PDB file of N, CA, C and O in Angstrom:
ATOM      1  N   ASN A   1     124.174  99.779  71.975  1.00  0.00           N
ATOM      2  CA  ASN A   1     122.965 100.287  71.565  1.00  0.00           C
ATOM      3  C   ASN A   1     121.887  99.700  72.059  1.00  0.00           C
ATOM      4  O   ASN A   1     120.903 100.243  72.561  1.00  0.00           O
ATOM      5  N   SER A   2     122.177  98.166  71.845  1.00  0.00           N
ATOM      6  CA  SER A   2     120.931  97.179  72.616  1.00  0.00           C
ATOM      7  C   SER A   2     120.732  97.412  74.267  1.00  0.00           C
ATOM      8  O   SER A   2     119.700  97.308  74.929  1.00  0.00           O
ATOM      9  N   ASP A   3     122.087  97.764  74.690  1.00  0.00           N
ATOM     10  CA  ASP A   3     121.920  98.309  75.946  1.00  0.00           C
ATOM     11  C   ASP A   3     121.201  99.594  76.392  1.00  0.00           C
ATOM     12  O   ASP A   3     120.817  99.753  77.551  1.00  0.00           O
ATOM     13  N   GLU A   4     121.073 100.306  75.624  1.00  0.00           N
ATOM     14  CA  GLU A   4     120.665 101.788  75.669  1.00  0.00           C
ATOM     15  C   GLU A   4     119.110 101.629  75.865  1.00  0.00           C
ATOM     16  O   GLU A   4     118.449 102.327  76.635  1.00  0.00           O
ATOM     17  N   MET A   5     118.569 100.542  75.006  1.00  0.00           N
ATOM     18  CA  MET A   5     117.363  99.845  74.444  1.00  0.00           C
ATOM     19  C   MET A   5     116.913  99.376  76.118  1.00  0.00           C
ATOM     20  O   MET A   5     116.096  99.840  76.914  1.00  0.00           O
ATOM     21  N   ARG A   6     117.763  98.375  76.171  1.00  0.00           N
ATOM     22  CA  ARG A   6     116.946  97.867  77.520  1.00  0.00           C
ATOM     23  C   ARG A   6     116.981  98.573  78.894  1.00  0.00           C
ATOM     24  O   ARG A   6     116.231  98.454  79.862  1.00  0.00           O
ATOM     25  N   ARG A   7     118.031  99.313  78.703  1.00  0.00           N
ATOM     26  CA  ARG A   7     117.767 100.330  80.206  1.00  0.00           C
ATOM     27  C   ARG A   7     116.536 101.307  79.855  1.00  0.00           C
ATOM     28  O   ARG A   7     115.755 101.455  80.795  1.00  0.00           O
ATOM     29  N   ARG A   8     116.205 102.040  78.602  1.00  0.00           N
ATOM     30  CA  ARG A   8     114.867 102.623  78.053  1.00  0.00           C
ATOM     31  C   ARG A   8     113.833 101.816  78.390  1.00  0.00           C
ATOM     32  O   ARG A   8     112.920 102.381  78.993  1.00  0.00           O
ATOM     33  N   GLU A   9     113.681 100.385  78.124  1.00  0.00           N
ATOM     34  CA  GLU A   9     112.838  99.513  78.574  1.00  0.00           C
ATOM     35  C   GLU A   9     112.857  99.632  79.864  1.00  0.00           C
ATOM     36  O   GLU A   9     112.008 100.391  80.333  1.00  0.00           O
ATOM     37  N   ARG A  10     113.685  99.027  80.704  1.00  0.00           N
ATOM     38  CA  ARG A  10     113.777  98.723  82.318  1.00  0.00           C
ATOM     39  C   ARG A  10     112.962 100.636  82.960  1.00  0.00           C
ATOM     40  O   ARG A  10     111.976 100.721  83.692  1.00  0.00           O
ATOM     41  N   GLN A  11     113.448 101.383  82.616  1.00  0.00           N
ATOM     42  CA  GLN A  11     112.874 102.994  83.029  1.00  0.00           C
ATOM     43  C   GLN A  11     111.697 102.805  82.824  1.00  0.00           C
ATOM     44  O   GLN A  11     110.990 102.610  83.813  1.00  0.00           O
ATOM     45  N   SER A  12     111.100 102.796  81.528  1.00  0.00           N
ATOM     46  CA  SER A  12     109.782 102.599  81.491  1.00  0.00           C
ATOM     47  C   SER A  12     108.797 101.970  82.057  1.00  0.00           C
ATOM     48  O   SER A  12     107.631 102.313  82.250  1.00  0.00           O
ATOM     49  N   ARG A  13     109.564 100.689  82.393  1.00  0.00           N
ATOM     50  CA  ARG A  13     108.679  99.316  83.158  1.00  0.00           C
ATOM     51  C   ARG A  13     108.560  99.859  84.547  1.00  0.00           C
ATOM     52  O   ARG A  13     107.497  99.561  85.091  1.00  0.00           O
ATOM     53  N   GLU A  14     109.438 100.628  85.300  1.00  0.00           N
ATOM     54  CA  GLU A  14     109.708 101.098  86.369  1.00  0.00           C
ATOM     55  C   GLU A  14     108.841 102.250  86.550  1.00  0.00           C
ATOM     56  O   GLU A  14     108.144 102.328  87.561  1.00  0.00           O
ATOM     57  N   LEU A  15     108.824 103.286  85.522  1.00  0.00           N
ATOM     58  CA  LEU A  15     107.803 104.643  85.418  1.00  0.00           C
ATOM     59  C   LEU A  15     106.474 103.998  85.650  1.00  0.00           C
ATOM     60  O   LEU A  15     105.666 104.254  86.543  1.00  0.00           O
ATOM     61  N   GLU A  16     106.363 102.836  84.387  1.00  0.00           N
ATOM     62  CA  GLU A  16     104.491 102.472  84.873  1.00  0.00           C
ATOM     63  C   GLU A  16     104.316 101.433  86.174  1.00  0.00           C
ATOM     64  O   GLU A  16     103.186 101.130  86.557  1.00  0.00           O
ATOM     65  N   ASN A  17     105.607 100.872  86.876  1.00  0.00           N
ATOM     66  CA  ASN A  17     104.887 100.214  88.256  1.00  0.00           C
ATOM     67  C   ASN A  17     104.783 101.193  89.244  1.00  0.00           C
ATOM     68  O   ASN A  17     104.013 101.107  90.201  1.00  0.00           O
ATOM     69  N   GLN A  18     105.790 102.420  88.962  1.00  0.00           N
ATOM     70  CA  GLN A  18     105.282 103.602  90.161  1.00  0.00           C
ATOM     71  C   GLN A  18     104.143 103.918  89.993  1.00  0.00           C
ATOM     72  O   GLN A  18     103.472 103.901  91.024  1.00  0.00           O
ATOM     73  N   ASN A  19     103.277 104.413  88.461  1.00  0.00           N
ATOM     74  CA  ASN A  19     102.435 104.998  88.356  1.00  0.00           C
ATOM     75  C   ASN A  19     101.089 104.177  88.727  1.00  0.00           C
ATOM     76  O   ASN A  19     100.077 104.679  89.217  1.00  0.00           O
ATOM     77  N   LEU A  20     101.309 102.597  88.345  1.00  0.00           N
ATOM     78  CA  LEU A  20     100.197 101.507  88.751  1.00  0.00           C
ATOM     79  C   LEU A  20     100.005 101.539  90.155  1.00  0.00           C
ATOM     80  O   LEU A  20      98.866 101.377  90.591  1.00  0.00           O
ATOM     81  N   GLU A  21     101.332 101.796  91.224  1.00  0.00           N
ATOM     82  CA  GLU A  21     101.328 102.048  92.322  1.00  0.00           C
ATOM     83  C   GLU A  21     100.481 102.644  93.194  1.00  0.00           C
ATOM     84  O   GLU A  21      99.669 102.361  94.074  1.00  0.00           O
ATOM     85  N   THR A  22     101.177 103.986  92.387  1.00  0.00           N
ATOM     86  CA  THR A  22     100.079 105.472  93.005  1.00  0.00           C
ATOM     87  C   THR A  22      98.531 105.057  92.647  1.00  0.00           C
ATOM     88  O   THR A  22      97.786 105.074  93.628  1.00  0.00           O
ATOM     89  N   GLN A  23      98.074 104.777  91.700  1.00  0.00           N
ATOM     90  CA  GLN A  23      96.655 104.570  91.234  1.00  0.00           C
ATOM     91  C   GLN A  23      96.256 103.746  92.158  1.00  0.00           C
ATOM     92  O   GLN A  23      95.172 103.979  92.692  1.00  0.00           O
ATOM     93  N   ARG A  24      97.003 102.634  92.553  1.00  0.00           N
ATOM     94  CA  ARG A  24      96.360 101.723  93.654  1.00  0.00           C
ATOM     95  C   ARG A  24      96.476 102.171  95.057  1.00  0.00           C
ATOM     96  O   ARG A  24      95.959 101.510  95.958  1.00  0.00           O
ATOM     97  N   LYS A  25      96.977 103.010  95.234  1.00  0.00           N
ATOM     98  CA  LYS A  25      97.043 103.886  96.606  1.00  0.00           C
ATOM     99  C   LYS A  25      95.720 105.072  96.692  1.00  0.00           C
ATOM    100  O   LYS A  25      95.066 105.588  97.599  1.00  0.00           O
ATOM    101  N   ARG A  26      95.753 105.136  95.524  1.00  0.00           N
ATOM    102  CA  ARG A  26      94.753 106.225  95.271  1.00  0.00           C
ATOM    103  C   ARG A  26      93.247 106.023  95.780  1.00  0.00           C
ATOM    104  O   ARG A  26      92.450 106.694  96.436  1.00  0.00           O
ATOM    105  N   MET A  27      93.249 104.551  95.047  1.00  0.00           N
ATOM    106  CA  MET A  27      92.038 103.894  94.824  1.00  0.00           C
ATOM    107  C   MET A  27      91.413 103.451  96.431  1.00  0.00           C
ATOM    108  O   MET A  27      90.279 103.611  96.884  1.00  0.00           O
ATOM    109  N   GLU A  28      92.581 102.868  97.034  1.00  0.00           N
ATOM    110  CA  GLU A  28      92.433 102.639  98.478  1.00  0.00           C
ATOM    111  C   GLU A  28      92.074 103.375  99.347  1.00  0.00           C
ATOM    112  O   GLU A  28      91.300 103.065 100.253  1.00  0.00           O
ATOM    113  N   GLU A  29      92.578 104.417  99.185  1.00  0.00           N
ATOM    114  CA  GLU A  29      92.687 106.273 100.009  1.00  0.00           C
ATOM    115  C   GLU A  29      91.020 105.997  99.539  1.00  0.00           C
ATOM    116  O   GLU A  29      90.234 105.395 100.270  1.00  0.00           O
ATOM    117  N   GLU A  30      90.727 106.441  98.463  1.00  0.00           N
ATOM    118  CA  GLU A  30      88.970 106.558  98.244  1.00  0.00           C
ATOM    119  C   GLU A  30      88.109 105.599  99.038  1.00  0.00           C
ATOM    120  O   GLU A  30      87.140 106.003  99.682  1.00  0.00           O
ATOM    121  N   LYS A  31      88.501 104.206  98.983  1.00  0.00           N
ATOM    122  CA  LYS A  31      87.879 103.341  99.396  1.00  0.00           C
ATOM    123  C   LYS A  31      87.929 103.534 100.666  1.00  0.00           C
ATOM    124  O   LYS A  31      86.775 103.723 101.051  1.00  0.00           O
ATOM    125  N   LEU A  32      88.766 103.593 101.648  1.00  0.00           N
ATOM    126  CA  LEU A  32      88.906 104.094 102.784  1.00  0.00           C
ATOM    127  C   LEU A  32      87.861 105.179 103.116  1.00  0.00           C
ATOM    128  O   LEU A  32      87.006 104.983 103.980  1.00  0.00           O
ATOM    129  N   LYS A  33      87.972 106.674 102.203  1.00  0.00           N
ATOM    130  CA  LYS A  33      87.225 107.512 102.884  1.00  0.00           C
ATOM    131  C   LYS A  33      85.673 107.557 102.521  1.00  0.00           C
ATOM    132  O   LYS A  33      84.903 108.425 102.931  1.00  0.00           O
ATOM    133  N   GLU A  34      85.382 106.655 101.818  1.00  0.00           N
ATOM    134  CA  GLU A  34      84.140 106.053 101.318  1.00  0.00           C
ATOM    135  C   GLU A  34      83.024 105.160 102.325  1.00  0.00           C
ATOM    136  O   GLU A  34      81.794 105.200 102.352  1.00  0.00           O
ATOM    137  N   GLN A  35      84.013 104.340 103.135  1.00  0.00           N
ATOM    138  CA  GLN A  35      83.863 103.665 104.070  1.00  0.00           C
ATOM    139  C   GLN A  35      83.648 104.194 105.456  1.00  0.00           C
ATOM    140  O   GLN A  35      82.851 103.670 106.233  1.00  0.00           O
ATOM    141  N   GLU A  36      84.590 105.556 105.836  1.00  0.00           N
ATOM    142  CA  GLU A  36      84.590 106.348 107.126  1.00  0.00           C
ATOM    143  C   GLU A  36      82.859 107.404 106.491  1.00  0.00           C
ATOM    144  O   GLU A  36      82.106 107.731 107.408  1.00  0.00           O
ATOM    145  N   LEU A  37      82.577 107.671 105.535  1.00  0.00           N
ATOM    146  CA  LEU A  37      81.315 108.235 105.603  1.00  0.00           C
ATOM    147  C   LEU A  37      80.267 107.439 104.960  1.00  0.00           C
ATOM    148  O   LEU A  37      79.383 108.029 104.340  1.00  0.00           O
ATOM    149  N   SER A  38      80.272 106.097 105.047  1.00  0.00           N
ATOM    150  CA  SER A  38      79.213 105.284 105.491  1.00  0.00           C
ATOM    151  C   SER A  38      79.220 105.193 106.822  1.00  0.00           C
ATOM    152  O   SER A  38      78.114 105.170 107.363  1.00  0.00           O
ATOM    153  N   LYS A  39      80.037 105.144 107.397  1.00  0.00           N
ATOM    154  CA  LYS A  39      80.195 105.023 108.957  1.00  0.00           C
ATOM    155  C   LYS A  39      79.406 105.918 109.453  1.00  0.00           C
ATOM    156  O   LYS A  39      78.530 105.579 110.249  1.00  0.00           O
ATOM    157  N   LEU A  40      79.607 107.487 108.994  1.00  0.00           N
ATOM    158  CA  LEU A  40      79.115 108.347 109.976  1.00  0.00           C
ATOM    159  C   LEU A  40      77.910 108.793 109.473  1.00  0.00           C
ATOM    160  O   LEU A  40      77.248 109.602 110.125  1.00  0.00           O
ATOM    161  N   GLU A  41      77.394 108.226 108.009  1.00  0.00           N
ATOM    162  CA  GLU A  41      75.743 108.335 107.849  1.00  0.00           C
ATOM    163  C   GLU A  41      75.004 107.033 108.893  1.00  0.00           C
ATOM    164  O   GLU A  41      74.013 107.222 109.599  1.00  0.00           O
ATOM    165  N   ARG A  42      75.629 105.940 108.795  1.00  0.00           N
ATOM    166  CA  ARG A  42      75.023 105.082 109.498  1.00  0.00           C
ATOM    167  C   ARG A  42      75.019 105.600 111.028  1.00  0.00           C
ATOM    168  O   ARG A  42      74.228 104.943 111.705  1.00  0.00           O
ATOM    169  N   LYS A  43      75.746 106.676 111.798  1.00  0.00           N
ATOM    170  CA  LYS A  43      75.720 107.029 112.971  1.00  0.00           C
ATOM    171  C   LYS A  43      74.456 108.098 112.745  1.00  0.00           C
ATOM    172  O   LYS A  43      73.432 107.963 113.416  1.00  0.00           O
ATOM    173  N   LYS A  44      74.533 108.732 112.161  1.00  0.00           N
ATOM    174  CA  LYS A  44      73.540 109.692 112.154  1.00  0.00           C
ATOM    175  C   LYS A  44      72.172 109.452 112.069  1.00  0.00           C
ATOM    176  O   LYS A  44      71.338 110.102 112.700  1.00  0.00           O
ATOM    177  N   ASP A  45      71.840 108.266 111.080  1.00  0.00           N
ATOM    178  CA  ASP A  45      71.036 107.381 111.344  1.00  0.00           C
ATOM    179  C   ASP A  45      70.430 106.740 112.444  1.00  0.00           C
ATOM    180  O   ASP A  45      69.217 106.779 112.654  1.00  0.00           O
ATOM    181  N   ASP A  46      71.288 106.123 113.183  1.00  0.00           N
ATOM    182  CA  ASP A  46      70.951 105.398 114.520  1.00  0.00           C
ATOM    183  C   ASP A  46      70.514 106.220 115.010  1.00  0.00           C
ATOM    184  O   ASP A  46      69.306 106.229 115.245  1.00  0.00           O
ATOM    185  N   LYS A  47      71.476 107.422 115.421  1.00  0.00           N
ATOM    186  CA  LYS A  47      70.873 108.749 115.960  1.00  0.00           C
ATOM    187  C   LYS A  47      69.441 109.180 115.831  1.00  0.00           C
ATOM    188  O   LYS A  47      68.691 109.234 116.806  1.00  0.00           O
ATOM    189  N   ALA A  48      69.172 109.408 114.923  1.00  0.00           N
ATOM    190  CA  ALA A  48      67.779 110.011 114.495  1.00  0.00           C
ATOM    191  C   ALA A  48      66.674 108.888 114.495  1.00  0.00           C
ATOM    192  O   ALA A  48      65.536 109.249 114.193  1.00  0.00           O
ATOM    193  N   ILE A  49      66.871 107.690 114.773  1.00  0.00           N
ATOM    194  CA  ILE A  49      66.340 106.770 115.363  1.00  0.00           C
ATOM    195  C   ILE A  49      65.836 106.473 116.390  1.00  0.00           C
ATOM    196  O   ILE A  49      64.725 106.056 116.719  1.00  0.00           O
ATOM    197  N   SER A  50      67.147 106.827 117.120  1.00  0.00           N
ATOM    198  CA  SER A  50      67.142 106.671 118.599  1.00  0.00           C
ATOM    199  C   SER A  50      66.467 107.833 119.260  1.00  0.00           C
ATOM    200  O   SER A  50      65.994 107.665 120.384  1.00  0.00           O
ATOM    201  N   ASP A  51      66.352 109.324 118.498  1.00  0.00           N
ATOM    202  CA  ASP A  51      65.519 110.242 118.920  1.00  0.00           C
ATOM    203  C   ASP A  51      64.081 110.323 118.896  1.00  0.00           C
ATOM    204  O   ASP A  51      63.267 110.824 119.671  1.00  0.00           O
ATOM    205  N   ALA A  52      63.963 109.597 117.621  1.00  0.00           N
ATOM    206  CA  ALA A  52      62.452 109.409 117.152  1.00  0.00           C
ATOM    207  C   ALA A  52      61.760 108.412 118.189  1.00  0.00           C
ATOM    208  O   ALA A  52      60.663 108.565 118.725  1.00  0.00           O
ATOM    209  N   ARG A  53      62.578 107.447 118.332  1.00  0.00           N
ATOM    210  CA  ARG A  53      61.927 106.562 119.478  1.00  0.00           C
ATOM    211  C   ARG A  53      61.800 107.165 120.767  1.00  0.00           C
ATOM    212  O   ARG A  53      60.781 106.926 121.414  1.00  0.00           O
ATOM    213  N   ALA A  54      62.864 108.062 121.328  1.00  0.00           N
ATOM    214  CA  ALA A  54      62.618 108.558 122.500  1.00  0.00           C
ATOM    215  C   ALA A  54      61.430 109.535 122.660  1.00  0.00           C
ATOM    216  O   ALA A  54      60.924 109.757 123.760  1.00  0.00           O
ATOM    217  N   ARG A  55      60.939 110.202 121.320  1.00  0.00           N
ATOM    218  CA  ARG A  55      59.975 111.275 121.057  1.00  0.00           C
ATOM    219  C   ARG A  55      59.004 110.316 121.451  1.00  0.00           C
ATOM    220  O   ARG A  55      58.489 110.382 122.567  1.00  0.00           O
ATOM    221  N   TYR A  56      58.654 109.267 120.481  1.00  0.00           N
ATOM    222  CA  TYR A  56      57.580 108.453 120.480  1.00  0.00           C
ATOM    223  C   TYR A  56      57.038 107.673 122.283  1.00  0.00           C
ATOM    224  O   TYR A  56      56.017 107.617 122.969  1.00  0.00           O
ATOM    225  N   LEU A  57      58.213 107.294 122.345  1.00  0.00           N
ATOM    226  CA  LEU A  57      58.136 106.717 124.569  1.00  0.00           C
ATOM    227  C   LEU A  57      57.340 108.160 125.173  1.00  0.00           C
ATOM    228  O   LEU A  57      56.262 108.124 125.765  1.00  0.00           O
ATOM    229  N   SER A  58      57.928 109.107 124.955  1.00  0.00           N
ATOM    230  CA  SER A  58      57.373 110.416 125.872  1.00  0.00           C
ATOM    231  C   SER A  58      56.168 110.641 125.423  1.00  0.00           C
ATOM    232  O   SER A  58      55.309 110.784 126.293  1.00  0.00           O
ATOM    233  N   ARG A  59      55.769 110.733 124.099  1.00  0.00           N
ATOM    234  CA  ARG A  59      54.219 110.980 124.006  1.00  0.00           C
ATOM    235  C   ARG A  59      53.506 109.379 124.456  1.00  0.00           C
ATOM    236  O   ARG A  59      52.461 109.413 125.105  1.00  0.00           O
ATOM    237  N   LYS A  60      54.018 108.224 124.142  1.00  0.00           N
ATOM    238  CA  LYS A  60      53.047 107.482 124.943  1.00  0.00           C
ATOM    239  C   LYS A  60      53.083 107.677 126.361  1.00  0.00           C
ATOM    240  O   LYS A  60      52.002 107.324 126.831  1.00  0.00           O
ATOM    241  N   LYS A  61      53.970 108.142 127.349  1.00  0.00           N
ATOM    242  CA  LYS A  61      53.801 108.062 128.615  1.00  0.00           C
ATOM    243  C   LYS A  61      52.894 109.318 128.947  1.00  0.00           C
ATOM    244  O   LYS A  61      52.084 109.258 129.872  1.00  0.00           O
ATOM    245  N   LYS A  62      53.066 110.609 128.070  1.00  0.00           N
ATOM    246  CA  LYS A  62      52.162 111.723 128.397  1.00  0.00           C
ATOM    247  C   LYS A  62      50.595 111.006 128.318  1.00  0.00           C
ATOM    248  O   LYS A  62      49.843 111.124 129.286  1.00  0.00           O
ATOM    249  N   ASN A  63      50.153 110.229 127.044  1.00  0.00           N
ATOM    250  CA  ASN A  63      49.287 109.746 126.827  1.00  0.00           C
ATOM    251  C   ASN A  63      48.501 108.904 128.290  1.00  0.00           C
ATOM    252  O   ASN A  63      47.461 109.191 128.883  1.00  0.00           O
ATOM    253  N   ASN A  64      49.440 107.851 128.514  1.00  0.00           N
ATOM    254  CA  ASN A  64      49.029 106.788 129.549  1.00  0.00           C
ATOM    255  C   ASN A  64      48.831 107.673 131.014  1.00  0.00           C
ATOM    256  O   ASN A  64      48.366 106.958 131.901  1.00  0.00           O
ATOM    257  N   ASN A  65      49.037 108.777 131.340  1.00  0.00           N
ATOM    258  CA  ASN A  65      48.919 109.873 132.168  1.00  0.00           C
ATOM    259  C   ASN A  65      47.870 110.450 132.569  1.00  0.00           C
ATOM    260  O   ASN A  65      47.948 111.427 133.314  1.00  0.00           O
TER     261      ASN A  65
END
């Protein structure tokens, strides 16, 4: 009977560990997705700044001529 209890406790711990590992992996995946989104947003912002600068320089050049 005590062997059965120990076996059940061990199974319960193993299941809990599996659940924790699954949760950790999900959190890591979410973190990576957020980092990728952040990189894409930065690229988009950098492009917008670059485009605005190019327009500014183009207007400045036209006004000087």
